[in-house]
N, CA, C, O and the ligand as a Tripos MOL2 file, in Angstrom:
@<TRIPOS>MOLECULE
protein
  285   283    72     0     0
PROTEIN
NO_CHARGES

@<TRIPOS>ATOM
      1 N        -133.1890 -113.5070  112.4030 N.3       1 MET1
      2 CA       -134.3930 -114.3420  112.5310 C.3       1 MET1
      3 C        -134.4890 -115.2680  111.3260 C.2       1 MET1
      4 O        -134.2950 -114.8400  110.1880 O.2       1 MET1
      5 N        -134.7870 -116.5310  111.5800 N.am      2 ALA2
      6 CA       -134.8530 -117.4900  110.4830 C.3       2 ALA2
      7 C        -135.9260 -118.5330  110.7530 C.2       2 ALA2
      8 O        -136.1380 -118.9490  111.8920 O.2       2 ALA2
      9 N        -136.5880 -118.9400  109.7020 N.am      3 LEU3
     10 CA       -137.5300 -120.0470  109.8140 C.3       3 LEU3
     11 C        -136.7680 -121.3320  109.5430 C.2       3 LEU3
     12 O        -136.2310 -121.5290  108.4540 O.2       3 LEU3
     13 N        -136.7250 -122.2050  110.5430 N.am      4 ARG4
     14 CA       -135.9610 -123.4390  110.3950 C.3       4 ARG4
     15 C        -136.8700 -124.6490  110.5170 C.2       4 ARG4
     16 O        -137.8930 -124.6240  111.2010 O.2       4 ARG4
     17 N        -136.4650 -125.7010  109.8360 N.am      5 GLU5
     18 CA       -137.2570 -126.9200  109.8130 C.3       5 GLU5
     19 C        -136.5190 -127.9940  110.6020 C.2       5 GLU5
     20 O        -135.3070 -128.1640  110.4670 O.2       5 GLU5
     21 N        -137.2700 -128.7100  111.4250 N.am      6 TYR6
     22 CA       -136.6640 -129.7360  112.2830 C.3       6 TYR6
     23 C        -137.4060 -131.0550  112.1360 C.2       6 TYR6
     24 O        -138.5710 -131.1040  111.7420 O.2       6 TYR6
     25 N        -136.6820 -132.1320  112.4690 N.am      7 ARG7
     26 CA       -137.3190 -133.4480  112.5650 C.3       7 ARG7
     27 C        -137.0030 -134.0300  113.9250 C.2       7 ARG7
     28 O        -135.8560 -134.0310  114.3710 O.2       7 ARG7
     29 N        -138.0390 -134.5220  114.5750 N.am      8 CYS8
     30 CA       -137.8930 -135.1080  115.8970 C.3       8 CYS8
     31 C        -137.1180 -136.4270  115.8120 C.2       8 CYS8
     32 O        -137.3930 -137.2570  114.9460 O.2       8 CYS8
     33 N        -136.1400 -136.6150  116.7230 N.am      9 ALA9
     34 CA       -135.3430 -137.8390  116.7430 C.3       9 ALA9
     35 C        -136.1350 -139.0030  117.3290 C.2       9 ALA9
     36 O        -135.7690 -140.1620  117.1330 O.2       9 ALA9
     37 N        -137.2020 -138.7070  118.0360 N.am     10 LYS10
     38 CA       -137.9640 -139.7470  118.7290 C.3      10 LYS10
     39 C        -139.1390 -140.2500  117.8800 C.2      10 LYS10
     40 O        -139.2590 -141.4490  117.6270 O.2      10 LYS10
     41 N        -140.0010 -139.3300  117.4430 N.am     11 CYS11
     42 CA       -141.2060 -139.7710  116.7190 C.3      11 CYS11
     43 C        -141.1570 -139.4510  115.2280 C.2      11 CYS11
     44 O        -142.0260 -139.8900  114.4750 O.2      11 CYS11
     45 N        -140.1530 -138.6910  114.7930 N.am     12 GLY12
     46 CA       -139.9920 -138.4320  113.3670 C.3      12 GLY12
     47 C        -140.8530 -137.3120  112.8150 C.2      12 GLY12
     48 O        -140.8620 -137.0790  111.6070 O.2      12 GLY12
     49 N        -141.5830 -136.6100  113.6840 N.am     13 ALA13
     50 CA       -142.4160 -135.5090  113.2150 C.3      13 ALA13
     51 C        -141.5410 -134.3700  112.6950 C.2      13 ALA13
     52 O        -140.4730 -134.1040  113.2480 O.2      13 ALA13
     53 N        -141.9860 -133.7060  111.6440 N.am     14 THR14
     54 CA       -141.2630 -132.5340  111.1560 C.3      14 THR14
     55 C        -142.0810 -131.2900  111.4700 C.2      14 THR14
     56 O        -143.3110 -131.3010  111.4120 O.2      14 THR14
     57 N        -141.3750 -130.2230  111.8020 N.am     15 PHE15
     58 CA       -142.0560 -128.9880  112.1750 C.3      15 PHE15
     59 C        -141.1300 -127.8150  111.9250 C.2      15 PHE15
     60 O        -139.9200 -127.9790  111.7710 O.2      15 PHE15
     61 N        -141.7130 -126.6350  111.8880 N.am     16 GLU16
     62 CA       -140.9260 -125.4320  111.6450 C.3      16 GLU16
     63 C        -140.9550 -124.5380  112.8660 C.2      16 GLU16
     64 O        -141.9470 -124.4790  113.5920 O.2      16 GLU16
     65 N        -139.8540 -123.8440  113.0780 N.am     17 ARG17
     66 CA       -139.7570 -122.9060  114.1960 C.3      17 ARG17
     67 C        -139.0880 -121.6230  113.7070 C.2      17 ARG17
     68 O        -138.1620 -121.6580  112.8970 O.2      17 ARG17
     69 N        -139.5690 -120.5060  114.2080 N.am     18 ILE18
     70 CA       -138.8810 -119.2450  113.9330 C.3      18 ILE18
     71 C        -137.8160 -119.0490  115.0010 C.2      18 ILE18
     72 O        -138.1180 -118.9720  116.1920 O.2      18 ILE18
     73 N        -136.5720 -118.9700  114.5610 N.am     19 ILE19
     74 CA       -135.4340 -118.8510  115.4800 C.3      19 ILE19
     75 C        -134.8840 -117.4290  115.4100 C.2      19 ILE19
     76 O        -134.4610 -116.9590  114.3540 O.2      19 ILE19
     77 N        -134.9010 -116.7610  116.5580 N.am     20 ARG20
     78 CA       -134.3880 -115.3860  116.5860 C.3      20 ARG20
     79 C        -132.9690 -115.3110  117.1350 C.2      20 ARG20
     80 O        -132.2190 -114.3910  116.8110 O.2      20 ARG20
     81 N        -132.6040 -116.2870  117.9700 N.am     21 ASN21
     82 CA       -131.2550 -116.2920  118.5490 C.3      21 ASN21
     83 C        -130.9250 -117.6970  119.0370 C.2      21 ASN21
     84 O        -131.7460 -118.6090  118.9370 O.2      21 ASN21
     85 N        -129.7190 -117.8600  119.5650 N.am     22 ALA22
     86 CA       -129.2550 -119.1920  119.9780 C.3      22 ALA22
     87 C        -130.1180 -119.7630  121.0980 C.2      22 ALA22
     88 O        -130.3070 -120.9770  121.1830 O.2      22 ALA22
     89 N        -130.6360 -118.8980  121.9470 N.am     23 ARG23
     90 CA       -131.4760 -119.3790  123.0500 C.3      23 ARG23
     91 C        -132.7520 -120.0160  122.5120 C.2      23 ARG23
     92 O        -133.1980 -121.0480  123.0120 O.2      23 ARG23
     93 N        -133.3360 -119.3940  121.4900 N.am     24 ASP24
     94 CA       -134.5220 -119.9740  120.8660 C.3      24 ASP24
     95 C        -134.2320 -121.3710  120.3370 C.2      24 ASP24
     96 O        -135.0500 -122.2800  120.4830 O.2      24 ASP24
     97 N        -133.0700 -121.5390  119.7240 N.am     25 GLU25
     98 CA       -132.7470 -122.8300  119.1230 C.3      25 GLU25
     99 C        -132.5930 -123.9100  120.1870 C.2      25 GLU25
    100 O        -132.9680 -125.0600  119.9590 O.2      25 GLU25
    101 N        -132.0430 -123.5510  121.3470 N.am     26 ARG26
    102 CA       -131.8930 -124.5480  122.4120 C.3      26 ARG26
    103 C        -133.2400 -124.9820  122.9780 C.2      26 ARG26
    104 O        -133.3600 -126.0730  123.5360 O.2      26 ARG26
    105 N        -134.2530 -124.1290  122.8360 N.am     27 LYS27
    106 CA       -135.5640 -124.4430  123.4040 C.3      27 LYS27
    107 C        -136.4520 -125.2370  122.4570 C.2      27 LYS27
    108 O        -137.5760 -125.5990  122.8040 O.2      27 LYS27
    109 N        -135.9420 -125.5060  121.2590 N.am     28 VAL28
    110 CA       -136.7620 -126.2060  120.2810 C.3      28 VAL28
    111 C        -137.1280 -127.6000  120.7900 C.2      28 VAL28
    112 O        -136.2650 -128.3590  121.2300 O.2      28 VAL28
    113 N        -138.4080 -127.9190  120.7240 N.am     29 ALA29
    114 CA       -138.8640 -129.2410  121.1270 C.3      29 ALA29
    115 C        -139.9620 -129.7000  120.1790 C.2      29 ALA29
    116 O        -140.6660 -128.8870  119.5800 O.2      29 ALA29
    117 N        -140.0940 -131.0020  120.0540 N.am     30 CYS30
    118 CA       -141.1010 -131.5690  119.1640 C.3      30 CYS30
    119 C        -142.5070 -131.2130  119.6540 C.2      30 CYS30
    120 O        -142.8180 -131.4030  120.8300 O.2      30 CYS30
    121 N        -143.3650 -130.6950  118.7550 N.am     31 PRO31
    122 CA       -144.7290 -130.3480  119.1560 C.3      31 PRO31
    123 C        -145.6030 -131.5880  119.3860 C.2      31 PRO31
    124 O        -146.6700 -131.4910  119.9920 O.2      31 PRO31
    125 N        -145.1550 -132.7420  118.9060 N.am     32 GLU32
    126 CA       -145.9480 -133.9680  119.0360 C.3      32 GLU32
    127 C        -145.6810 -134.6760  120.3590 C.2      32 GLU32
    128 O        -146.6080 -135.1180  121.0380 O.2      32 GLU32
    129 N        -144.3890 -134.7790  120.7200 N.am     33 CYS33
    130 CA       -144.0510 -135.5780  121.9020 C.3      33 CYS33
    131 C        -143.1880 -134.8220  122.9020 C.2      33 CYS33
    132 O        -142.9150 -135.3430  123.9830 O.2      33 CYS33
    133 N        -142.7460 -133.6030  122.5730 N.am     34 GLY34
    134 CA       -141.9790 -132.8150  123.5190 C.3      34 GLY34
    135 C        -140.4980 -133.1390  123.5540 C.2      34 GLY34
    136 O        -139.7670 -132.5970  124.3840 O.2      34 GLY34
    137 N        -140.0420 -134.0130  122.6690 N.am     35 GLU35
    138 CA       -138.6380 -134.4200  122.6280 C.3      35 GLU35
    139 C        -137.7450 -133.2350  122.2360 C.2      35 GLU35
    140 O        -138.0680 -132.4760  121.3220 O.2      35 GLU35
    141 N        -136.6150 -133.0930  122.9450 N.am     36 HIS36
    142 CA       -135.6830 -132.0090  122.6320 C.3      36 HIS36
    143 C        -134.5960 -132.4320  121.6540 C.2      36 HIS36
    144 O        -133.9010 -131.5850  121.0940 O.2      36 HIS36
    145 N        -134.4440 -133.7310  121.4470 N.am     37 ARG37
    146 CA       -133.4470 -134.1820  120.4680 C.3      37 ARG37
    147 C        -134.0590 -134.0810  119.0790 C.2      37 ARG37
    148 O        -134.7000 -135.0130  118.5940 O.2      37 ARG37
    149 N        -133.8500 -132.9590  118.4680 N.am     38 VAL38
    150 CA       -134.3960 -132.7410  117.1320 C.3      38 VAL38
    151 C        -133.2530 -132.4720  116.1710 C.2      38 VAL38
    152 O        -132.2080 -131.9460  116.5560 O.2      38 VAL38
    153 N        -133.4650 -132.8340  114.9330 N.am     39 ARG39
    154 CA       -132.4420 -132.6330  113.9230 C.3      39 ARG39
    155 C        -132.8910 -131.5170  112.9940 C.2      39 ARG39
    156 O        -134.0260 -131.5010  112.5150 O.2      39 ARG39
    157 N        -131.9830 -130.5910  112.7500 N.am     40 ARG40
    158 CA       -132.3260 -129.4910  111.8600 C.3      40 ARG40
    159 C        -132.2180 -129.9500  110.4150 C.2      40 ARG40
    160 O        -131.2110 -130.5310  110.0120 O.2      40 ARG40
    161 N        -133.2450 -129.6910  109.6520 N.am     41 LEU41
    162 CA       -133.2370 -130.0670  108.2480 C.3      41 LEU41
    163 C        -132.7280 -128.8960  107.4120 C.2      41 LEU41
    164 O        -132.8640 -127.7300  107.7850 O.2      41 LEU41
    165 N        -132.1480 -129.2390  106.2890 N.am     42 ILE42
    166 CA       -131.7480 -128.2000  105.3500 C.3      42 ILE42
    167 C        -133.0130 -127.6850  104.6630 C.2      42 ILE42
    168 O        -133.7430 -128.4430  104.0240 O.2      42 ILE42
    169 N        -133.2510 -126.4120  104.8020 N.am     43 SER43
    170 CA       -134.4800 -125.8590  104.2320 C.3      43 SER43
    171 C        -134.3770 -125.7880  102.7100 C.2      43 SER43
    172 O        -133.2840 -125.7840  102.1430 O.2      43 SER43
    173 N        -135.5150 -125.7340  102.0780 N.am     44 ARG44
    174 CA       -135.5420 -125.5940  100.6240 C.3      44 ARG44
    175 C        -134.8520 -124.3050  100.1990 C.2      44 ARG44
    176 O        -134.1620 -124.2540   99.1810 O.2      44 ARG44
    177 N        -135.0510 -123.2790  100.9940 N.am     45 PHE45
    178 CA       -134.4320 -121.9980  100.6830 C.3      45 PHE45
    179 C        -132.9090 -122.1070  100.7030 C.2      45 PHE45
    180 O        -132.2320 -121.6270   99.7940 O.2      45 PHE45
    181 N        -132.3770 -122.7450  101.7520 N.am     46 ALA46
    182 CA       -130.9220 -122.8630  101.8830 C.3      46 ALA46
    183 C        -130.3560 -123.7290  100.7740 C.2      46 ALA46
    184 O        -129.2910 -123.4330  100.2330 O.2      46 ALA46
    185 N        -131.0710 -124.8120  100.4290 N.am     47 THR47
    186 CA       -130.5980 -125.6980   99.3700 C.3      47 THR47
    187 C        -130.5060 -124.9480   98.0430 C.2      47 THR47
    188 O        -129.5500 -125.1140   97.2860 O.2      47 THR47
    189 N        -131.5140 -124.1230   97.7780 N.am     48 ALA48
    190 CA       -131.5180 -123.3570   96.5380 C.3      48 ALA48
    191 C        -130.3980 -122.3260   96.5500 C.2      48 ALA48
    192 O        -129.8690 -121.9650   95.4980 O.2      48 ALA48
    193 N        -130.0300 -121.8430   97.7570 N.am     49 GLY49
    194 CA       -129.0140 -120.8150   97.8480 C.3      49 GLY49
    195 C        -127.6060 -121.3280   97.5980 C.2      49 GLY49
    196 O        -126.7190 -120.5540   97.2390 O.2      49 GLY49
    197 N        -127.3880 -122.6460   97.7860 N.am     50 VAL50
    198 CA       -126.0370 -123.1840   97.6710 C.3      50 VAL50
    199 C        -125.4760 -122.9730   96.2670 C.2      50 VAL50
    200 O        -124.3390 -122.5290   96.1120 O.2      50 VAL50
    201 N        -126.2680 -123.2890   95.2510 N.am     51 SER51
    202 CA       -125.7580 -123.1900   93.8930 C.3      51 SER51
    203 C        -125.4840 -121.7380   93.5030 C.2      51 SER51
    204 O        -124.4930 -121.4430   92.8340 O.2      51 SER51
    205 N        -126.3700 -120.8350   93.9250 N.am     52 SER52
    206 CA       -126.1510 -119.4360   93.5610 C.3      52 SER52
    207 C        -124.9580 -118.8730   94.3260 C.2      52 SER52
    208 O        -124.2410 -118.0120   93.8170 O.2      52 SER52
    209 N        -124.7450 -119.3630   95.5570 N.am     53 ASP53
    210 CA       -123.6090 -118.8970   96.3380 C.3      53 ASP53
    211 C        -122.2870 -119.2780   95.6710 C.2      53 ASP53
    212 O        -121.3930 -118.4430   95.5380 O.2      53 ASP53
    213 N        -122.1670 -120.5370   95.2550 N.am     54 SER54
    214 CA       -120.9160 -120.9780   94.6540 C.3      54 SER54
    215 C        -120.6780 -120.2700   93.3290 C.2      54 SER54
    216 O        -119.5390 -119.9980   92.9490 O.2      54 SER54
    217 N        -121.7590 -119.9800   92.6430 N.am     55 GLN55
    218 CA       -121.6240 -119.2530   91.3840 C.3      55 GLN55
    219 C        -121.1090 -117.8410   91.6560 C.2      55 GLN55
    220 O        -120.2410 -117.3290   90.9470 O.2      55 GLN55
    221 N        -121.6670 -117.2230   92.7050 N.am     56 GLU56
    222 CA       -121.2260 -115.8810   93.0710 C.3      56 GLU56
    223 C        -119.7570 -115.8860   93.4730 C.2      56 GLU56
    224 O        -119.0020 -114.9800   93.1180 O.2      56 GLU56
    225 N        -119.3540 -116.9240   94.2240 N.am     57 ALA57
    226 CA       -117.9800 -116.9830   94.7110 C.3      57 ALA57
    227 C        -116.9970 -117.0230   93.5400 C.2      57 ALA57
    228 O        -115.9590 -116.3620   93.5770 O.2      57 ALA57
    229 N        -117.3210 -117.7910   92.5100 N.am     58 SER58
    230 CA       -116.4020 -117.8930   91.3830 C.3      58 SER58
    231 C        -116.3370 -116.5780   90.6130 C.2      58 SER58
    232 O        -115.3600 -116.3010   89.9170 O.2      58 SER58
    233 N        -117.3880 -115.7740   90.7470 N.am     59 ASN59
    234 CA       -117.4090 -114.5030   90.0410 C.3      59 ASN59
    235 C        -116.9780 -113.3360   90.9260 C.2      59 ASN59
    236 O        -116.9650 -112.1880   90.4810 O.2      59 ASN59
    237 N        -116.6280 -113.6260   92.1710 N.am     60 CYS60
    238 CA       -116.3170 -112.5620   93.1080 C.3      60 CYS60
    239 C        -115.0190 -111.8600   92.7000 C.2      60 CYS60
    240 O        -114.0100 -112.5120   92.4310 O.2      60 CYS60
    241 N        -115.0550 -110.5670   92.6590 N.am     61 ALA61
    242 CA       -113.8940 -109.8000   92.2050 C.3      61 ALA61
    243 C        -113.1620 -109.1350   93.3560 C.2      61 ALA61
    244 O        -112.3360 -108.2500   93.1330 O.2      61 ALA61
    245 N        -113.4540 -109.5480   94.5910 N.am     62 CYS62
    246 CA       -112.8860 -108.8330   95.7320 C.3      62 CYS62
    247 C        -111.4810 -109.3180   96.0690 C.2      62 CYS62
    248 O        -110.7840 -108.6670   96.8480 O.2      62 CYS62
    249 N        -111.0480 -110.4420   95.5040 N.am     63 GLY63
    250 CA       -109.6930 -110.9350   95.7790 C.3      63 GLY63
    251 C        -109.5350 -111.5560   97.1490 C.2      63 GLY63
    252 O        -108.4090 -111.7810   97.5920 O.2      63 GLY63
    253 N        -110.6210 -111.8360   97.8260 N.am     64 GLY64
    254 CA       -110.5460 -112.5140   99.1150 C.3      64 GLY64
    255 C        -110.3530 -111.6050  100.3030 C.2      64 GLY64
    256 O        -110.2130 -112.0910  101.4250 O.2      64 GLY64
    257 N        -110.3390 -110.2980  100.0970 N.am     65 SER65
    258 CA       -110.0940 -109.3800  101.2150 C.3      65 SER65
    259 C        -111.3810 -108.7660  101.7420 C.2      65 SER65
    260 O        -111.3440 -107.9320  102.6470 O.2      65 SER65
    261 N        -112.5040 -109.1630  101.1930 N.am     66 CYS66
    262 CA       -113.7580 -108.5830  101.6220 C.3      66 CYS66
    263 C        -114.3290 -109.3720  102.7950 C.2      66 CYS66
    264 O        -113.6920 -110.3060  103.2830 O.2      66 CYS66
    265 N        -115.5180 -109.0040  103.2480 N.am     67 ALA67
    266 CA       -116.1540 -109.6800  104.3660 C.3      67 ALA67
    267 C        -117.3510 -110.5070  103.8960 C.2      67 ALA67
    268 O        -118.2980 -110.7280  104.6510 O.2      67 ALA67
    269 N        -117.3000 -110.9540  102.6670 N.am     68 CYS68
    270 CA       -118.4510 -111.6700  102.1160 C.3      68 CYS68
    271 C        -118.5480 -113.0820  102.6710 C.2      68 CYS68
    272 O        -119.5890 -113.7200  102.5140 O.2      68 CYS68
    273 N        -117.4920 -113.6000  103.3200 N.am     69 GLY69
    274 CA       -117.5430 -114.9100  103.9430 C.3      69 GLY69
    275 C        -117.4190 -116.0680  102.9780 C.2      69 GLY69
    276 O        -117.6830 -117.2030  103.3750 O.2      69 GLY69
    277 N        -117.0460 -115.8550  101.7750 N.am     70 ARG70
    278 CA       -116.9760 -116.9350  100.7850 C.3      70 ARG70
    279 C        -115.5460 -117.3480  100.4740 C.2      70 ARG70
    280 O        -115.3370 -118.1450   99.5600 O.2      70 ARG70
    281 N        -114.5650 -116.8470  101.1880 N.am     71 HIS71
    282 CA       -113.1820 -117.1440  100.8490 C.3      71 HIS71
    283 C        -112.4850 -117.9410  101.9470 C.2      71 HIS71
    284 O        -111.3080 -118.2750  101.8160 O.2      71 HIS71
    285 ZN       -141.5440 -136.1160  118.5800 Zn       72 ZN72
@<TRIPOS>BOND
     1     1     2 1
     2     2     3 1
     3     3     4 2
     4     3     5 am
     5     5     6 1
     6     6     7 1
     7     7     8 2
     8     7     9 am
     9     9    10 1
    10    10    11 1
    11    11    12 2
    12    11    13 am
    13    13    14 1
    14    14    15 1
    15    15    16 2
    16    15    17 am
    17    17    18 1
    18    18    19 1
    19    19    20 2
    20    19    21 am
    21    21    22 1
    22    22    23 1
    23    23    24 2
    24    23    25 am
    25    25    26 1
    26    26    27 1
    27    27    28 2
    28    27    29 am
    29    29    30 1
    30    30    31 1
    31    31    32 2
    32    31    33 am
    33    33    34 1
    34    34    35 1
    35    35    36 2
    36    35    37 am
    37    37    38 1
    38    38    39 1
    39    39    40 2
    40    39    41 am
    41    41    42 1
    42    42    43 1
    43    43    44 2
    44    43    45 am
    45    45    46 1
    46    46    47 1
    47    47    48 2
    48    47    49 am
    49    49    50 1
    50    50    51 1
    51    51    52 2
    52    51    53 am
    53    53    54 1
    54    54    55 1
    55    55    56 2
    56    55    57 am
    57    57    58 1
    58    58    59 1
    59    59    60 2
    60    59    61 am
    61    61    62 1
    62    62    63 1
    63    63    64 2
    64    63    65 am
    65    65    66 1
    66    66    67 1
    67    67    68 2
    68    67    69 am
    69    69    70 1
    70    70    71 1
    71    71    72 2
    72    71    73 am
    73    73    74 1
    74    74    75 1
    75    75    76 2
    76    75    77 am
    77    77    78 1
    78    78    79 1
    79    79    80 2
    80    79    81 am
    81    81    82 1
    82    82    83 1
    83    83    84 2
    84    83    85 am
    85    85    86 1
    86    86    87 1
    87    87    88 2
    88    87    89 am
    89    89    90 1
    90    90    91 1
    91    91    92 2
    92    91    93 am
    93    93    94 1
    94    94    95 1
    95    95    96 2
    96    95    97 am
    97    97    98 1
    98    98    99 1
    99    99   100 2
   100    99   101 am
   101   101   102 1
   102   102   103 1
   103   103   104 2
   104   103   105 am
   105   105   106 1
   106   106   107 1
   107   107   108 2
   108   107   109 am
   109   109   110 1
   110   110   111 1
   111   111   112 2
   112   111   113 am
   113   113   114 1
   114   114   115 1
   115   115   116 2
   116   115   117 am
   117   117   118 1
   118   118   119 1
   119   119   120 2
   120   119   121 am
   121   121   122 1
   122   122   123 1
   123   123   124 2
   124   123   125 am
   125   125   126 1
   126   126   127 1
   127   127   128 2
   128   127   129 am
   129   129   130 1
   130   130   131 1
   131   131   132 2
   132   131   133 am
   133   133   134 1
   134   134   135 1
   135   135   136 2
   136   135   137 am
   137   137   138 1
   138   138   139 1
   139   139   140 2
   140   139   141 am
   141   141   142 1
   142   142   143 1
   143   143   144 2
   144   143   145 am
   145   145   146 1
   146   146   147 1
   147   147   148 2
   148   147   149 am
   149   149   150 1
   150   150   151 1
   151   151   152 2
   152   151   153 am
   153   153   154 1
   154   154   155 1
   155   155   156 2
   156   155   157 am
   157   157   158 1
   158   158   159 1
   159   159   160 2
   160   159   161 am
   161   161   162 1
   162   162   163 1
   163   163   164 2
   164   163   165 am
   165   165   166 1
   166   166   167 1
   167   167   168 2
   168   167   169 am
   169   169   170 1
   170   170   171 1
   171   171   172 2
   172   171   173 am
   173   173   174 1
   174   174   175 1
   175   175   176 2
   176   175   177 am
   177   177   178 1
   178   178   179 1
   179   179   180 2
   180   179   181 am
   181   181   182 1
   182   182   183 1
   183   183   184 2
   184   183   185 am
   185   185   186 1
   186   186   187 1
   187   187   188 2
   188   187   189 am
   189   189   190 1
   190   190   191 1
   191   191   192 2
   192   191   193 am
   193   193   194 1
   194   194   195 1
   195   195   196 2
   196   195   197 am
   197   197   198 1
   198   198   199 1
   199   199   200 2
   200   199   201 am
   201   201   202 1
   202   202   203 1
   203   203   204 2
   204   203   205 am
   205   205   206 1
   206   206   207 1
   207   207   208 2
   208   207   209 am
   209   209   210 1
   210   210   211 1
   211   211   212 2
   212   211   213 am
   213   213   214 1
   214   214   215 1
   215   215   216 2
   216   215   217 am
   217   217   218 1
   218   218   219 1
   219   219   220 2
   220   219   221 am
   221   221   222 1
   222   222   223 1
   223   223   224 2
   224   223   225 am
   225   225   226 1
   226   226   227 1
   227   227   228 2
   228   227   229 am
   229   229   230 1
   230   230   231 1
   231   231   232 2
   232   231   233 am
   233   233   234 1
   234   234   235 1
   235   235   236 2
   236   235   237 am
   237   237   238 1
   238   238   239 1
   239   239   240 2
   240   239   241 am
   241   241   242 1
   242   242   243 1
   243   243   244 2
   244   243   245 am
   245   245   246 1
   246   246   247 1
   247   247   248 2
   248   247   249 am
   249   249   250 1
   250   250   251 1
   251   251   252 2
   252   251   253 am
   253   253   254 1
   254   254   255 1
   255   255   256 2
   256   255   257 am
   257   257   258 1
   258   258   259 1
   259   259   260 2
   260   259   261 am
   261   261   262 1
   262   262   263 1
   263   263   264 2
   264   263   265 am
   265   265   266 1
   266   266   267 1
   267   267   268 2
   268   267   269 am
   269   269   270 1
   270   270   271 1
   271   271   272 2
   272   271   273 am
   273   273   274 1
   274   274   275 1
   275   275   276 2
   276   275   277 am
   277   277   278 1
   278   278   279 1
   279   279   280 2
   280   279   281 am
   281   281   282 1
   282   282   283 1
   283   283   284 2
@<TRIPOS>SUBSTRUCTURE
     1 MET1         2 RESIDUE 1 A MET
     2 ALA2         6 RESIDUE 1 A ALA
     3 LEU3        10 RESIDUE 1 A LEU
     4 ARG4        14 RESIDUE 1 A ARG
     5 GLU5        18 RESIDUE 1 A GLU
     6 TYR6        22 RESIDUE 1 A TYR
     7 ARG7        26 RESIDUE 1 A ARG
     8 CYS8        30 RESIDUE 1 A CYS
     9 ALA9        34 RESIDUE 1 A ALA
    10 LYS10       38 RESIDUE 1 A LYS
    11 CYS11       42 RESIDUE 1 A CYS
    12 GLY12       46 RESIDUE 1 A GLY
    13 ALA13       50 RESIDUE 1 A ALA
    14 THR14       54 RESIDUE 1 A THR
    15 PHE15       58 RESIDUE 1 A PHE
    16 GLU16       62 RESIDUE 1 A GLU
    17 ARG17       66 RESIDUE 1 A ARG
    18 ILE18       70 RESIDUE 1 A ILE
    19 ILE19       74 RESIDUE 1 A ILE
    20 ARG20       78 RESIDUE 1 A ARG
    21 ASN21       82 RESIDUE 1 A ASN
    22 ALA22       86 RESIDUE 1 A ALA
    23 ARG23       90 RESIDUE 1 A ARG
    24 ASP24       94 RESIDUE 1 A ASP
    25 GLU25       98 RESIDUE 1 A GLU
    26 ARG26      102 RESIDUE 1 A ARG
    27 LYS27      106 RESIDUE 1 A LYS
    28 VAL28      110 RESIDUE 1 A VAL
    29 ALA29      114 RESIDUE 1 A ALA
    30 CYS30      118 RESIDUE 1 A CYS
    31 PRO31      122 RESIDUE 1 A PRO
    32 GLU32      126 RESIDUE 1 A GLU
    33 CYS33      130 RESIDUE 1 A CYS
    34 GLY34      134 RESIDUE 1 A GLY
    35 GLU35      138 RESIDUE 1 A GLU
    36 HIS36      142 RESIDUE 1 A HIS
    37 ARG37      146 RESIDUE 1 A ARG
    38 VAL38      150 RESIDUE 1 A VAL
    39 ARG39      154 RESIDUE 1 A ARG
    40 ARG40      158 RESIDUE 1 A ARG
    41 LEU41      162 RESIDUE 1 A LEU
    42 ILE42      166 RESIDUE 1 A ILE
    43 SER43      170 RESIDUE 1 A SER
    44 ARG44      174 RESIDUE 1 A ARG
    45 PHE45      178 RESIDUE 1 A PHE
    46 ALA46      182 RESIDUE 1 A ALA
    47 THR47      186 RESIDUE 1 A THR
    48 ALA48      190 RESIDUE 1 A ALA
    49 GLY49      194 RESIDUE 1 A GLY
    50 VAL50      198 RESIDUE 1 A VAL
    51 SER51      202 RESIDUE 1 A SER
    52 SER52      206 RESIDUE 1 A SER
    53 ASP53      210 RESIDUE 1 A ASP
    54 SER54      214 RESIDUE 1 A SER
    55 GLN55      218 RESIDUE 1 A GLN
    56 GLU56      222 RESIDUE 1 A GLU
    57 ALA57      226 RESIDUE 1 A ALA
    58 SER58      230 RESIDUE 1 A SER
    59 ASN59      234 RESIDUE 1 A ASN
    60 CYS60      238 RESIDUE 1 A CYS
    61 ALA61      242 RESIDUE 1 A ALA
    62 CYS62      246 RESIDUE 1 A CYS
    63 GLY63      250 RESIDUE 1 A GLY
    64 GLY64      254 RESIDUE 1 A GLY
    65 SER65      258 RESIDUE 1 A SER
    66 CYS66      262 RESIDUE 1 A CYS
    67 ALA67      266 RESIDUE 1 A ALA
    68 CYS68      270 RESIDUE 1 A CYS
    69 GLY69      274 RESIDUE 1 A GLY
    70 ARG70      278 RESIDUE 1 A ARG
    71 HIS71      282 RESIDUE 1 A HIS
    72 ZN72       285 GROUP 0 **** ****
């Protein structure tokens, strides 16, 4: 489950949706005009996570054989 931020391709409204699975994401529509062409924005949380992730990767001692997804 994730809180995701979207911007409508038609009217430009931004809104958040809680996404539990792929089906939820396909149903996302603009609350202002009902448009389904929405663009997912990079959340503040994800942006903050990028720098810590790369830092962790450089410090990872698993040798690339783990399931951490960073190799
Ligand atoms: Zn819209």
